[in-house]
Residue, then its C-alpha position, 0 to 999 in steps of 0.5 A: x500500500x502507498x505510504x501516503x495512503x497509509x498515513x492518511x488512514x492513520x490520521x483518520x483512525x487516530x483517536x480524537x483525543x490525540x488531536x490538538x485544538x486549533x486557535x487560528x480564528x483567535x489568532x487572526x482576531x488578535x493580530x487584527x485588533x491588538x495595538x502594541x505600545x511602548x515597543x511591545x511592552x504593553x498593549x491595548x485592544x480595539x474593542x470596537x473592532x472586536x465588536x464588529x467581528x463578534x460573530x467570528x469571536x463567538x464562532x471560536x468560543x463555540x468551538x472551545x466549548x465543544x472540546x471534551x474533557x477526554x480530548x483535553x486529557x489526551x493533549x500534551x501539557x503545552x497544548x492544554x496550557x495554550x488551550x486554557x490561556x486562549x480560552x481565558x483571554x477570549x472569554x474575557x473579551x466576550x464578557x467585556x463586549x456584553x456591555x461595551x461601550x458602556x463600561x470603564x472597567x471589568x469591575x463594572x459588572x460587580x464585585x459581590x453580585x455579578x463578579x466577572x471572574x466568578x460568574x459561570x458564564x461559559x461552558x468549557x470541558x463539559x460544564x459551566x465555568x468561570x474565569x477564576x476556574x480557568x486561572x486558579x483551579x486549572x492553570x495555577x494548580x495544574x501546571x505550577x508555572x508562574x509565567x501564566x500570570x503574564x499570559x492571562x489578560x483581565x482586560x485591565x491596564x494594570x494587567x500584563x498585556x494581551x498578546x498580539x497572537x494566540x498561544x500555540x503549543x509548539x511555541x509556548x515556552x518562547x511565548x511565555x518567556x517573552x511575555x515575562x520579559x515584556x512585563x517586567x521591563x515595562x517601567x509603568x508597572x515594574x521599576x527601580x526607584x530610589x533604592x527600592x524595587x517597585x513591582x506590580x501588585x500581582x507579586x503580592x496577590x500571588x506571592x506563593x507562585x513566585x517564592x522565593x520572590x527575591x530569587x525570582x526577581x534576581x533572575x530577571x534583574x537585567x529587565x527590571x532595571x536599566x543601570x548595572x548598579x541597580x541590577x546588582x542590587x536586585x541580584x543581591x536579593x536584598x533590595x526592598x520591595x514596594x507594590x504599585x497600585x493596580x490600574x483596573x481601567x479598561x485596556x481599550x484602544x482609542x477609537 
């Protein structure tokens, strides 16, 4: 039998659980509507443009919701993580569009009632889910990878940037590393000032994910500070910390 025919038959007989999820539709939307700022260290999203392309977004979300738990279980670690991160970001955009342009922050949905992170407003892996479930129950508990904090985007200015492309299993390691270096080099959110290391509130809220924090920051001294003397202070693991206020205003690009 012809080798190409054998290969084709093999793909047809391959269990569905072994097939990775494709994120091209989300990738196209991000490339079209994400606006990079400050040399790629931050970004904004054209929500007005996303609203016009909402049918394409909803089609992608419907495909996400069709993925079954048994399929997910058959994917590699990188495929699972890319799926969950993309799902978090895409469903967050859909949440914002539900009230856009009549909101200035994701917290306009409510903090006690209508909490946008605890609201189970979508289906994923066979059940109603929330954004908190993806981030805390799946990503943080399941993979123990602190760089996920630089990948999931909560639609706020203070949050690590929404990446201008979808996460892909084949490039996930490089994408996460770039996201880390982009965020930590953004002087609006992480910087040395008057002998102190001023960092995002993320490092306070999720302290356990970055412990020991001093050693963690020492690894990124070259992007956290510009001056060699300040980089040396960070590498010494003795520099005092200050946590910056978090900007929850919507990361909307000007129309």
